[in-house]
NURODO-121564 format. One line per field, with one value per residue: residue number from 0; x negated, y, z of N, C-alpha, C in turn. Coordinates in nm, 3 decimals, padded with zeros to 5 digits, always signed. Example, Ala and Ser with C-alpha at 12.3 -4.5 7.8 and 13.67 -1.06 7.14 Angstrom:
<recs>
pos <- 0 | 1 $
n_px <- -01.319 | -01.285 $
n_py <- -00.569 | -00.225 $
n_pz <- +00.780 | +00.708 $
ca_px <- -01.230 | -01.367 $
ca_py <- -00.450 | -00.106 $
ca_pz <- +00.780 | +00.714 $
c_px <- -01.320 | -01.290 $
c_py <- -00.330 | +00.003 $
c_pz <- +00.780 | +00.787 $
</recs>
This chain:
<recs>
pos <- 0 | 1 | 2 | 3 | 4 | 5 | 6 | 7 | 8 | 9 | 10 | 11 | 12 | 13 | 14 | 15 | 16 | 17 | 18 | 19 | 20 | 21 | 22 | 23 | 24 | 25 | 26 | 27 | 28 | 29 | 30 | 31 | 32 | 33 | 34 | 35 | 36 | 37 | 38 | 39 | 40 | 41 | 42 | 43 | 44 | 45 | 46 | 47 | 48 | 49 | 50 | 51 | 52 | 53 | 54 | 55 | 56 | 57 | 58 | 59 | 60 | 61 | 62 | 63 | 64 | 65 | 66 | 67 | 68 | 69 | 70 | 71 | 72 | 73 | 74 | 75 | 76 | 77 | 78 | 79 | 80 | 81 | 82 | 83 | 84 | 85 | 86 | 87 | 88 | 89 | 90 | 91 | 92 | 93 | 94 | 95 | 96 | 97 | 98 | 99 | 100 | 101 | 102 | 103 | 104 | 105 | 106 | 107 | 108 | 109 | 110 | 111 | 112 | 113 | 114 | 115 | 116 | 117 | 118 | 119 | 120 | 121 | 122 | 123 | 124 | 125 | 126 | 127 | 128 | 129 | 130 | 131 | 132 | 133 | 134 | 135 | 136 | 137 | 138 | 139 | 140 | 141 | 142 | 143 | 144 | 145 | 146 | 147 | 148 | 149 | 150 | 151 | 152 | 153 | 154 | 155 | 156 | 157 | 158 | 159 | 160 | 161 | 162 | 163 | 164 | 165 | 166 | 167 | 168 | 169 | 170 | 171 | 172 | 173 | 174 | 175 | 176 | 177 | 178 | 179 | 180 | 181 | 182 | 183 | 184 | 185 | 186 | 187 | 188 | 189 | 190 | 191 | 192 | 193 | 194 | 195 | 196 | 197 | 198 | 199 | 200 | 201 | 202 | 203 | 204 | 205 | 206 | 207 | 208 | 209 | 210 | 211 | 212 | 213 | 214 | 215 | 216 $
n_px <- -02.907 | -02.696 | -02.341 | -02.158 | -01.906 | -01.563 | -01.374 | -01.118 | -00.765 | -00.608 | -00.777 | -00.803 | -00.538 | -00.508 | -00.699 | -00.588 | -00.352 | -00.475 | -00.588 | -00.358 | -00.280 | -00.503 | -00.493 | -00.264 | -00.325 | -00.438 | -00.203 | -00.054 | -00.226 | -00.235 | +00.031 | +00.037 | -00.141 | +00.006 | +00.237 | +00.139 | +00.058 | -00.193 | -00.272 | -00.422 | -00.337 | -00.047 | +00.138 | +00.321 | +00.274 | +00.007 | +00.024 | +00.175 | -00.008 | -00.223 | -00.107 | -00.055 | -00.316 | -00.433 | -00.274 | -00.367 | -00.631 | -00.596 | -00.485 | -00.703 | -00.882 | -00.747 | -00.758 | -01.029 | -01.103 | -01.122 | -01.342 | -01.549 | -01.564 | -01.632 | -01.878 | -02.055 | -01.996 | -01.849 | -01.568 | -01.271 | -01.007 | -00.793 | -00.715 | -00.603 | -00.324 | -00.232 | -00.364 | -00.248 | +00.022 | -00.007 | -00.080 | +00.165 | +00.332 | +00.219 | +00.258 | +00.537 | +00.582 | +00.462 | +00.636 | +00.873 | +00.799 | +00.777 | +01.045 | +01.204 | +01.073 | +00.953 | +01.136 | +01.372 | +01.590 | +01.715 | +01.871 | +01.934 | +01.711 | +01.501 | +01.549 | +01.521 | +01.249 | +01.131 | +01.203 | +01.091 | +00.829 | +00.537 | +00.340 | +00.481 | +00.673 | +00.510 | +00.417 | +00.659 | +00.720 | +00.511 | +00.578 | +00.824 | +00.732 | +00.582 | +00.764 | +00.888 | +00.652 | +00.588 | +00.814 | +00.779 | +00.553 | +00.490 | +00.475 | +00.691 | +00.789 | +00.568 | +00.565 | +00.817 | +00.814 | +00.591 | +00.359 | +00.449 | +00.431 | +00.165 | +00.147 | +00.333 | +00.211 | -00.007 | +00.062 | -00.038 | -00.274 | -00.190 | -00.039 | -00.234 | -00.385 | -00.189 | -00.154 | -00.404 | -00.409 | -00.183 | -00.275 | -00.485 | -00.350 | -00.197 | -00.330 | -00.458 | -00.712 | -00.924 | -01.130 | -01.439 | -01.345 | -01.106 | -01.211 | -01.373 | -01.189 | -01.053 | -01.267 | -01.333 | -01.101 | -01.110 | -01.341 | -01.258 | -01.048 | -01.195 | -01.345 | -01.160 | -01.154 | -01.401 | -01.430 | -01.362 | -01.546 | -01.783 | -01.760 | -01.751 | -02.005 | -02.155 | -02.087 | -02.191 | -02.463 | -02.505 | -02.467 | -02.669 | -02.969 | -03.264 | -03.554 | -03.872 | -04.165 | -04.438 | -04.709 | -04.648 | -04.511 $
n_py <- +00.777 | +01.021 | +00.994 | +00.985 | +01.217 | +01.122 | +01.095 | +01.327 | +01.262 | +01.355 | +01.343 | +01.064 | +00.997 | +01.138 | +01.008 | +00.755 | +00.804 | +00.893 | +00.656 | +00.512 | +00.666 | +00.634 | +00.361 | +00.311 | +00.409 | +00.224 | +00.088 | +00.297 | +00.371 | +00.137 | +00.127 | +00.357 | +00.283 | +00.073 | +00.209 | +00.371 | +00.199 | +00.075 | -00.155 | -00.472 | -00.757 | -00.926 | -00.679 | -00.667 | -00.905 | -00.858 | -00.626 | -00.725 | -00.917 | -00.752 | -00.616 | -00.830 | -00.919 | -00.701 | -00.710 | -00.946 | -00.868 | -00.668 | -00.821 | -00.987 | -00.788 | -00.694 | -00.914 | -00.926 | -00.730 | -00.800 | -01.000 | -00.831 | -00.641 | -00.810 | -00.921 | -00.722 | -00.498 | -00.280 | -00.092 | -00.098 | -00.121 | +00.055 | +00.085 | -00.148 | -00.199 | -00.030 | -00.144 | -00.399 | -00.332 | -00.217 | -00.444 | -00.581 | -00.402 | -00.424 | -00.697 | -00.698 | -00.521 | -00.673 | -00.894 | -00.760 | -00.664 | -00.905 | -00.994 | -00.786 | -00.679 | -00.897 | -01.122 | -00.986 | -00.959 | -01.205 | -01.411 | -01.697 | -01.802 | -01.709 | -01.839 | -02.102 | -02.100 | -02.061 | -02.298 | -02.499 | -02.441 | -02.476 | -02.280 | -02.041 | -02.096 | -02.108 | -01.845 | -01.705 | -01.800 | -01.684 | -01.413 | -01.415 | -01.474 | -01.250 | -01.044 | -01.032 | -00.961 | -00.712 | -00.566 | -00.563 | -00.416 | -00.191 | +00.030 | +00.009 | -00.251 | -00.399 | -00.345 | -00.445 | -00.719 | -00.819 | -01.069 | -01.241 | -01.103 | -01.112 | -01.386 | -01.409 | -01.249 | -01.395 | -01.537 | -01.406 | -01.524 | -01.765 | -01.661 | -01.529 | -01.751 | -01.881 | -01.687 | -01.688 | -01.948 | -01.937 | -01.749 | -01.895 | -02.113 | -01.995 | -01.971 | -02.144 | -02.251 | -02.268 | -02.012 | -01.826 | -01.593 | -01.673 | -01.874 | -01.719 | -01.574 | -01.783 | -01.887 | -01.668 | -01.647 | -01.899 | -01.872 | -01.670 | -01.802 | -02.006 | -01.858 | -01.798 | -02.036 | -02.057 | -01.828 | -01.776 | -01.947 | -01.824 | -01.555 | -01.602 | -01.712 | -01.491 | -01.304 | -01.435 | -01.430 | -01.156 | -01.102 | -01.240 | -01.243 | -01.058 | -01.216 | -01.243 | -01.077 | -01.245 | -01.342 | -01.171 | -01.300 $
n_pz <- +01.514 | +01.379 | +01.367 | +01.068 | +00.973 | +00.943 | +00.641 | +00.546 | +00.591 | +00.384 | +00.165 | +00.128 | +00.063 | -00.177 | -00.335 | -00.355 | -00.501 | -00.732 | -00.815 | -00.885 | -01.107 | -01.282 | -01.306 | -01.455 | -01.700 | -01.899 | -01.985 | -02.095 | -02.301 | -02.455 | -02.535 | -02.691 | -02.897 | -03.008 | -03.090 | -03.288 | -03.479 | -03.453 | -03.330 | -03.365 | -03.580 | -03.476 | -03.349 | -03.134 | -02.987 | -02.924 | -02.767 | -02.556 | -02.464 | -02.376 | -02.160 | -01.986 | -01.941 | -01.805 | -01.579 | -01.459 | -01.412 | -01.217 | -01.014 | -00.948 | -00.864 | -00.639 | -00.464 | -00.432 | -00.256 | +00.021 | +00.041 | -00.052 | +00.150 | +00.364 | +00.286 | +00.189 | +00.333 | +00.240 | +00.265 | +00.122 | +00.184 | +00.196 | -00.063 | -00.143 | -00.138 | -00.344 | -00.565 | -00.565 | -00.617 | -00.867 | -01.010 | -00.993 | -01.137 | -01.392 | -01.448 | -01.452 | -01.670 | -01.868 | -01.878 | -01.953 | -02.203 | -02.339 | -02.316 | -02.427 | -02.660 | -02.790 | -02.776 | -02.811 | -02.634 | -02.649 | -02.474 | -02.448 | -02.592 | -02.435 | -02.190 | -02.279 | -02.350 | -02.098 | -01.975 | -02.136 | -02.212 | -02.051 | -01.974 | -01.978 | -01.788 | -01.559 | -01.558 | -01.513 | -01.261 | -01.117 | -01.142 | -01.002 | -00.744 | -00.696 | -00.662 | -00.390 | -00.255 | -00.363 | -00.281 | -00.009 | +00.033 | +00.212 | +00.495 | +00.672 | +00.631 | +00.714 | +00.989 | +01.057 | +00.982 | +01.110 | +01.219 | +01.022 | +00.788 | +00.697 | +00.641 | +00.434 | +00.237 | +00.169 | -00.045 | -00.261 | -00.344 | -00.454 | -00.660 | -00.814 | -00.897 | -01.047 | -01.244 | -01.375 | -01.477 | -01.642 | -01.829 | -01.944 | -02.054 | -02.246 | -02.481 | -02.772 | -02.769 | -02.498 | -02.413 | -02.341 | -02.205 | -02.080 | -01.917 | -01.754 | -01.592 | -01.469 | -01.326 | -01.156 | -00.998 | -00.878 | -00.723 | -00.544 | -00.414 | -00.296 | -00.119 | +00.079 | +00.217 | +00.339 | +00.481 | +00.758 | +00.908 | +00.816 | +00.907 | +01.180 | +01.225 | +01.151 | +01.348 | +01.570 | +01.512 | +01.514 | +01.781 | +01.903 | +02.099 | +02.010 | +01.877 | +02.042 | +01.922 | +01.755 | +01.961 | +02.163 | +02.354 $
ca_px <- -02.863 | -02.562 | -02.232 | -02.102 | -01.765 | -01.471 | -01.310 | -00.983 | -00.657 | -00.560 | -00.865 | -00.766 | -00.410 | -00.531 | -00.772 | -00.495 | -00.268 | -00.561 | -00.600 | -00.234 | -00.286 | -00.602 | -00.450 | -00.158 | -00.376 | -00.446 | -00.070 | -00.018 | -00.310 | -00.189 | +00.157 | +00.002 | -00.197 | +00.115 | +00.330 | +00.074 | +00.019 | -00.337 | -00.300 | -00.448 | -00.253 | +00.092 | +00.126 | +00.400 | +00.199 | -00.115 | +00.065 | +00.212 | -00.132 | -00.299 | -00.039 | -00.080 | -00.458 | -00.455 | -00.210 | -00.460 | -00.746 | -00.559 | -00.471 | -00.838 | -00.938 | -00.679 | -00.810 | -01.173 | -01.125 | -01.164 | -01.481 | -01.642 | -01.584 | -01.699 | -02.013 | -02.146 | -01.959 | -01.778 | -01.428 | -01.175 | -00.875 | -00.689 | -00.674 | -00.551 | -00.182 | -00.217 | -00.406 | -00.146 | +00.140 | -00.041 | -00.068 | +00.308 | +00.385 | +00.173 | +00.330 | +00.673 | +00.577 | +00.430 | +00.760 | +00.968 | +00.755 | +00.818 | +01.190 | +01.267 | +01.009 | +00.927 | +01.259 | +01.484 | +01.698 | +01.780 | +01.868 | +01.917 | +01.573 | +01.415 | +01.571 | +01.462 | +01.104 | +01.094 | +01.225 | +01.018 | +00.689 | +00.482 | +00.268 | +00.582 | +00.730 | +00.415 | +00.420 | +00.783 | +00.706 | +00.424 | +00.658 | +00.921 | +00.661 | +00.532 | +00.872 | +00.893 | +00.530 | +00.601 | +00.919 | +00.733 | +00.426 | +00.514 | +00.450 | +00.811 | +00.794 | +00.460 | +00.612 | +00.937 | +00.783 | +00.486 | +00.267 | +00.505 | +00.391 | +00.039 | +00.175 | +00.400 | +00.121 | -00.105 | +00.108 | -00.116 | -00.373 | -00.116 | +00.001 | -00.354 | -00.415 | -00.088 | -00.182 | -00.522 | -00.367 | -00.093 | -00.360 | -00.561 | -00.259 | -00.130 | -00.410 | -00.478 | -00.845 | -00.971 | -01.259 | -01.515 | -01.266 | -01.016 | -01.295 | -01.419 | -01.085 | -01.033 | -01.379 | -01.321 | -00.994 | -01.159 | -01.435 | -01.180 | -00.978 | -01.296 | -01.385 | -01.063 | -01.184 | -01.526 | -01.437 | -01.363 | -01.678 | -01.886 | -01.749 | -01.788 | -02.150 | -02.208 | -02.071 | -02.286 | -02.598 | -02.512 | -02.473 | -02.784 | -03.083 | -03.375 | -03.668 | -03.993 | -04.266 | -04.544 | -04.822 | -04.601 | -04.436 $
ca_py <- +00.840 | +01.075 | +00.932 | +01.071 | +01.244 | +01.050 | +01.177 | +01.364 | +01.177 | +01.408 | +01.291 | +00.924 | +00.995 | +01.184 | +00.905 | +00.646 | +00.847 | +00.896 | +00.517 | +00.479 | +00.732 | +00.568 | +00.223 | +00.305 | +00.456 | +00.120 | +00.060 | +00.409 | +00.367 | +00.024 | +00.168 | +00.453 | +00.207 | +00.001 | +00.304 | +00.431 | +00.092 | +00.050 | -00.284 | -00.571 | -00.875 | -00.906 | -00.573 | -00.699 | -01.005 | -00.795 | -00.538 | -00.816 | -00.976 | -00.652 | -00.592 | -00.946 | -00.922 | -00.601 | -00.761 | -01.041 | -00.792 | -00.602 | -00.926 | -01.025 | -00.675 | -00.690 | -01.021 | -00.907 | -00.628 | -00.861 | -01.048 | -00.718 | -00.585 | -00.909 | -00.956 | -00.606 | -00.392 | -00.169 | -00.106 | -00.038 | -00.174 | +00.155 | +00.077 | -00.283 | -00.192 | +00.029 | -00.243 | -00.503 | -00.279 | -00.204 | -00.579 | -00.608 | -00.321 | -00.480 | -00.824 | -00.662 | -00.469 | -00.788 | -00.969 | -00.678 | -00.664 | -01.036 | -01.006 | -00.684 | -00.661 | -01.025 | -01.202 | -00.895 | -00.991 | -01.332 | -01.480 | -01.842 | -01.832 | -01.683 | -01.949 | -02.222 | -02.085 | -02.082 | -02.439 | -02.594 | -02.405 | -02.470 | -02.158 | -01.939 | -02.135 | -02.066 | -01.699 | -01.661 | -01.831 | -01.581 | -01.290 | -01.433 | -01.465 | -01.113 | -00.950 | -01.004 | -00.894 | -00.571 | -00.505 | -00.549 | -00.343 | -00.062 | +00.026 | -00.037 | -00.398 | -00.452 | -00.339 | -00.528 | -00.861 | -00.859 | -01.171 | -01.305 | -01.026 | -01.168 | -01.517 | -01.387 | -01.191 | -01.495 | -01.581 | -01.339 | -01.618 | -01.857 | -01.584 | -01.509 | -01.879 | -01.902 | -01.593 | -01.735 | -02.067 | -01.886 | -01.686 | -01.999 | -02.200 | -01.918 | -01.977 | -02.280 | -02.295 | -02.192 | -01.954 | -01.768 | -01.498 | -01.749 | -01.941 | -01.617 | -01.544 | -01.905 | -01.895 | -01.563 | -01.684 | -02.013 | -01.819 | -01.599 | -01.903 | -02.075 | -01.770 | -01.812 | -02.157 | -02.044 | -01.694 | -01.780 | -01.992 | -01.724 | -01.441 | -01.650 | -01.722 | -01.355 | -01.244 | -01.501 | -01.379 | -01.016 | -01.097 | -01.314 | -01.156 | -01.057 | -01.298 | -01.163 | -01.084 | -01.343 | -01.291 | -01.087 | -01.379 $
ca_pz <- +01.389 | +01.402 | +01.292 | +00.966 | +00.997 | +00.855 | +00.539 | +00.587 | +00.543 | +00.256 | +00.061 | +00.104 | -00.007 | -00.314 | -00.408 | -00.384 | -00.613 | -00.850 | -00.858 | -00.958 | -01.237 | -01.366 | -01.329 | -01.556 | -01.829 | -02.001 | -02.040 | -02.180 | -02.420 | -02.536 | -02.597 | -02.796 | -03.009 | -03.072 | -03.155 | -03.405 | -03.571 | -03.445 | -03.267 | -03.471 | -03.587 | -03.434 | -03.247 | -03.015 | -02.911 | -02.874 | -02.658 | -02.446 | -02.413 | -02.303 | -02.031 | -01.901 | -01.904 | -01.700 | -01.457 | -01.400 | -01.361 | -01.092 | -00.912 | -00.905 | -00.788 | -00.509 | -00.378 | -00.411 | -00.153 | +00.148 | +00.039 | -00.066 | +00.285 | +00.449 | +00.242 | +00.173 | +00.426 | +00.176 | +00.305 | +00.029 | +00.219 | +00.170 | -00.203 | -00.175 | -00.169 | -00.477 | -00.664 | -00.570 | -00.684 | -01.009 | -01.066 | -01.009 | -01.247 | -01.519 | -01.470 | -01.491 | -01.807 | -01.953 | -01.895 | -02.028 | -02.343 | -02.393 | -02.320 | -02.510 | -02.790 | -02.854 | -02.789 | -02.841 | -02.539 | -02.684 | -02.344 | -02.464 | -02.632 | -02.319 | -02.095 | -02.338 | -02.337 | -01.958 | -01.940 | -02.222 | -02.232 | -01.915 | -01.938 | -01.950 | -01.659 | -01.456 | -01.555 | -01.448 | -01.118 | -01.060 | -01.130 | -00.893 | -00.616 | -00.678 | -00.626 | -00.246 | -00.212 | -00.400 | -00.199 | +00.131 | +00.036 | +00.277 | +00.640 | +00.743 | +00.623 | +00.797 | +01.128 | +01.071 | +00.967 | +01.205 | +01.167 | +00.902 | +00.671 | +00.649 | +00.583 | +00.306 | +00.138 | +00.124 | -00.177 | -00.364 | -00.395 | -00.541 | -00.779 | -00.896 | -00.960 | -01.151 | -01.353 | -01.450 | -01.551 | -01.746 | -01.929 | -02.014 | -02.129 | -02.351 | -02.603 | -02.820 | -02.726 | -02.382 | -02.444 | -02.229 | -02.128 | -01.993 | -01.817 | -01.660 | -01.493 | -01.389 | -01.232 | -01.055 | -00.905 | -00.801 | -00.622 | -00.442 | -00.335 | -00.215 | -00.011 | +00.187 | +00.292 | +00.416 | +00.540 | +00.904 | +00.957 | +00.783 | +00.998 | +01.313 | +01.226 | +01.142 | +01.482 | +01.660 | +01.482 | +01.558 | +01.927 | +01.954 | +02.135 | +01.915 | +01.914 | +02.065 | +01.816 | +01.780 | +02.036 | +02.272 | +02.449 $
c_px <- -02.722 | -02.459 | -02.174 | -01.955 | -01.678 | -01.407 | -01.167 | -00.878 | -00.607 | -00.645 | -00.827 | -00.636 | -00.427 | -00.601 | -00.683 | -00.405 | -00.347 | -00.579 | -00.476 | -00.239 | -00.382 | -00.558 | -00.344 | -00.204 | -00.389 | -00.310 | -00.028 | -00.098 | -00.268 | -00.058 | +00.131 | -00.052 | -00.087 | +00.207 | +00.270 | +00.020 | -00.127 | -00.372 | -00.319 | -00.348 | -00.108 | +00.093 | +00.205 | +00.326 | +00.073 | -00.084 | +00.100 | +00.088 | -00.212 | -00.238 | -00.065 | -00.223 | -00.488 | -00.387 | -00.305 | -00.582 | -00.714 | -00.535 | -00.608 | -00.901 | -00.876 | -00.739 | -00.959 | -01.202 | -01.181 | -01.305 | -01.584 | -01.669 | -01.665 | -01.847 | -02.107 | -02.105 | -01.892 | -01.629 | -01.338 | -01.033 | -00.763 | -00.637 | -00.607 | -00.403 | -00.159 | -00.256 | -00.303 | -00.020 | +00.114 | -00.033 | +00.078 | +00.366 | +00.344 | +00.239 | +00.472 | +00.677 | +00.548 | +00.557 | +00.862 | +00.929 | +00.794 | +00.969 | +01.253 | +01.208 | +00.990 | +01.057 | +01.383 | +01.611 | +01.780 | +01.772 | +01.856 | +01.774 | +01.476 | +01.426 | +01.508 | +01.309 | +01.058 | +01.103 | +01.129 | +00.869 | +00.622 | +00.414 | +00.365 | +00.651 | +00.641 | +00.414 | +00.543 | +00.779 | +00.619 | +00.499 | +00.757 | +00.854 | +00.611 | +00.640 | +00.881 | +00.768 | +00.537 | +00.702 | +00.875 | +00.598 | +00.448 | +00.499 | +00.570 | +00.818 | +00.686 | +00.503 | +00.727 | +00.904 | +00.676 | +00.391 | +00.318 | +00.464 | +00.262 | +00.061 | +00.239 | +00.300 | +00.002 | -00.063 | +00.029 | -00.220 | -00.309 | -00.081 | -00.119 | -00.394 | -00.317 | -00.113 | -00.299 | -00.488 | -00.274 | -00.174 | -00.434 | -00.470 | -00.191 | -00.206 | -00.430 | -00.611 | -00.890 | -01.113 | -01.328 | -01.433 | -01.173 | -01.095 | -01.344 | -01.314 | -01.050 | -01.144 | -01.370 | -01.215 | -01.038 | -01.255 | -01.359 | -01.102 | -01.075 | -01.340 | -01.289 | -01.096 | -01.306 | -01.531 | -01.447 | -01.495 | -01.789 | -01.881 | -01.787 | -01.940 | -02.214 | -02.199 | -02.170 | -02.428 | -02.614 | -02.526 | -02.592 | -02.897 | -03.195 | -03.490 | -03.791 | -04.093 | -04.376 | -04.659 | -04.781 | -04.527 | -04.513 $
c_py <- +00.895 | +01.011 | +01.031 | +01.096 | +01.170 | +01.147 | +01.210 | +01.275 | +01.224 | +01.356 | +01.147 | +00.916 | +01.035 | +01.077 | +00.786 | +00.682 | +00.856 | +00.754 | +00.473 | +00.540 | +00.664 | +00.426 | +00.209 | +00.353 | +00.345 | +00.087 | +00.171 | +00.406 | +00.252 | +00.057 | +00.265 | +00.381 | +00.132 | +00.094 | +00.365 | +00.325 | +00.057 | -00.079 | -00.388 | -00.687 | -00.845 | -00.802 | -00.603 | -00.798 | -00.944 | -00.703 | -00.620 | -00.876 | -00.877 | -00.624 | -00.708 | -00.954 | -00.821 | -00.641 | -00.856 | -00.970 | -00.725 | -00.703 | -00.967 | -00.913 | -00.667 | -00.793 | -01.004 | -00.807 | -00.688 | -00.916 | -00.937 | -00.656 | -00.681 | -00.923 | -00.836 | -00.485 | -00.272 | -00.188 | -00.026 | -00.084 | -00.075 | +00.148 | -00.057 | -00.279 | -00.137 | -00.071 | -00.354 | -00.456 | -00.258 | -00.340 | -00.614 | -00.530 | -00.379 | -00.614 | -00.795 | -00.608 | -00.580 | -00.869 | -00.890 | -00.671 | -00.795 | -01.041 | -00.910 | -00.676 | -00.792 | -01.102 | -01.118 | -00.932 | -01.113 | -01.423 | -01.631 | -01.881 | -01.812 | -01.797 | -02.078 | -02.218 | -02.116 | -02.229 | -02.533 | -02.564 | -02.383 | -02.339 | -02.042 | -01.969 | -02.087 | -01.913 | -01.644 | -01.688 | -01.727 | -01.450 | -01.300 | -01.421 | -01.324 | -01.017 | -00.926 | -00.935 | -00.745 | -00.499 | -00.482 | -00.478 | -00.201 | -00.079 | -00.025 | -00.188 | -00.462 | -00.455 | -00.437 | -00.678 | -00.909 | -00.962 | -01.240 | -01.232 | -01.082 | -01.304 | -01.502 | -01.341 | -01.280 | -01.557 | -01.517 | -01.432 | -01.719 | -01.787 | -01.563 | -01.638 | -01.908 | -01.811 | -01.638 | -01.857 | -02.029 | -01.826 | -01.791 | -02.084 | -02.128 | -01.922 | -02.123 | -02.337 | -02.206 | -02.144 | -01.896 | -01.673 | -01.569 | -01.820 | -01.842 | -01.592 | -01.665 | -01.918 | -01.792 | -01.599 | -01.803 | -01.968 | -01.750 | -01.695 | -01.978 | -01.990 | -01.780 | -01.932 | -02.140 | -01.913 | -01.699 | -01.833 | -01.891 | -01.607 | -01.479 | -01.657 | -01.584 | -01.286 | -01.304 | -01.449 | -01.235 | -01.005 | -01.168 | -01.218 | -01.168 | -01.142 | -01.210 | -01.182 | -01.182 | -01.276 | -01.205 | -01.167 | -01.397 $
c_pz <- +01.408 | +01.312 | +01.192 | +00.993 | +00.897 | +00.757 | +00.580 | +00.523 | +00.407 | +00.142 | +00.027 | +00.026 | -00.153 | -00.396 | -00.442 | -00.501 | -00.742 | -00.906 | -00.935 | -01.099 | -01.332 | -01.402 | -01.435 | -01.694 | -01.935 | -02.065 | -02.134 | -02.311 | -02.514 | -02.607 | -02.712 | -02.919 | -03.084 | -03.149 | -03.281 | -03.502 | -03.567 | -03.372 | -03.377 | -03.468 | -03.560 | -03.323 | -03.120 | -02.926 | -02.849 | -02.756 | -02.534 | -02.380 | -02.329 | -02.166 | -01.935 | -01.853 | -01.794 | -01.570 | -01.384 | -01.342 | -01.228 | -00.980 | -00.858 | -00.821 | -00.649 | -00.414 | -00.349 | -00.299 | -00.024 | +00.141 | +00.020 | +00.070 | +00.372 | +00.416 | +00.235 | +00.256 | +00.365 | +00.199 | +00.210 | +00.057 | +00.188 | +00.026 | -00.237 | -00.211 | -00.309 | -00.586 | -00.678 | -00.642 | -00.833 | -01.078 | -01.090 | -01.127 | -01.382 | -01.549 | -01.516 | -01.633 | -01.907 | -01.982 | -01.977 | -02.176 | -02.411 | -02.415 | -02.421 | -02.651 | -02.864 | -02.881 | -02.818 | -02.761 | -02.581 | -02.561 | -02.360 | -02.503 | -02.515 | -02.218 | -02.148 | -02.327 | -02.195 | -01.921 | -02.014 | -02.236 | -02.096 | -01.880 | -01.911 | -01.817 | -01.544 | -01.444 | -01.486 | -01.299 | -01.049 | -01.042 | -01.015 | -00.757 | -00.589 | -00.629 | -00.476 | -00.193 | -00.244 | -00.310 | -00.055 | +00.141 | +00.088 | +00.427 | +00.718 | +00.744 | +00.709 | +00.943 | +01.151 | +01.072 | +01.065 | +01.144 | +01.041 | +00.775 | +00.611 | +00.582 | +00.446 | +00.200 | +00.103 | -00.008 | -00.290 | -00.424 | -00.489 | -00.671 | -00.871 | -00.967 | -01.073 | -01.271 | -01.439 | -01.534 | -01.667 | -01.862 | -02.012 | -02.103 | -02.245 | -02.483 | -02.643 | -02.774 | -02.610 | -02.408 | -02.321 | -02.143 | -02.031 | -01.882 | -01.712 | -01.552 | -01.409 | -01.285 | -01.121 | -00.950 | -00.819 | -00.692 | -00.509 | -00.354 | -00.244 | -00.097 | +00.108 | +00.276 | +00.382 | +00.494 | +00.694 | +00.958 | +00.931 | +00.881 | +01.141 | +01.327 | +01.226 | +01.278 | +01.580 | +01.638 | +01.527 | +01.708 | +01.987 | +01.990 | +02.034 | +01.967 | +01.939 | +01.951 | +01.854 | +01.855 | +02.154 | +02.377 | +02.577 $
</recs>
């Protein structure tokens, strides 16, 4: 079967920038709803919640790239950096909405919240861990850090777990939505534990000679 020609580099670059554009649309739409008074309940809290939820979605999508490639052979690695940066942007917007719109830059109140409310402590820890990942999400850092880059970016799993826990603890009653994200992150973390044995077994099966058909031995 003839090999299909690879897509041009320009197409990949355009698709990545399109992902950034599409990825920021939920934030723009949420801001529009808030500015026009269409967010239900407490609009500031709702806006803050939407930004945090999309941050968690992009974190899960980022971590899902590897198992999707391993299990079904679809390679979306070129989009992983964009998804990770979108997650960072949403976490940052989530924090800024809390700091500027919710607390109105009341620094003592913000510090007290971080110290006394565990779910905010966990959220701040996730943001702090995301900063070095965002700063090193470029080719220069990959070359400069070498193998250390991969070790650093494994923090993404810790951050996703922290994000899911933060989301669950932010509500009085953990519902199906919170359980869904806790479950997704648990599955992604579990995949890290079984990935190497699975890939090793897959390579062994691919290299094993085919068994002769019955009656032909």
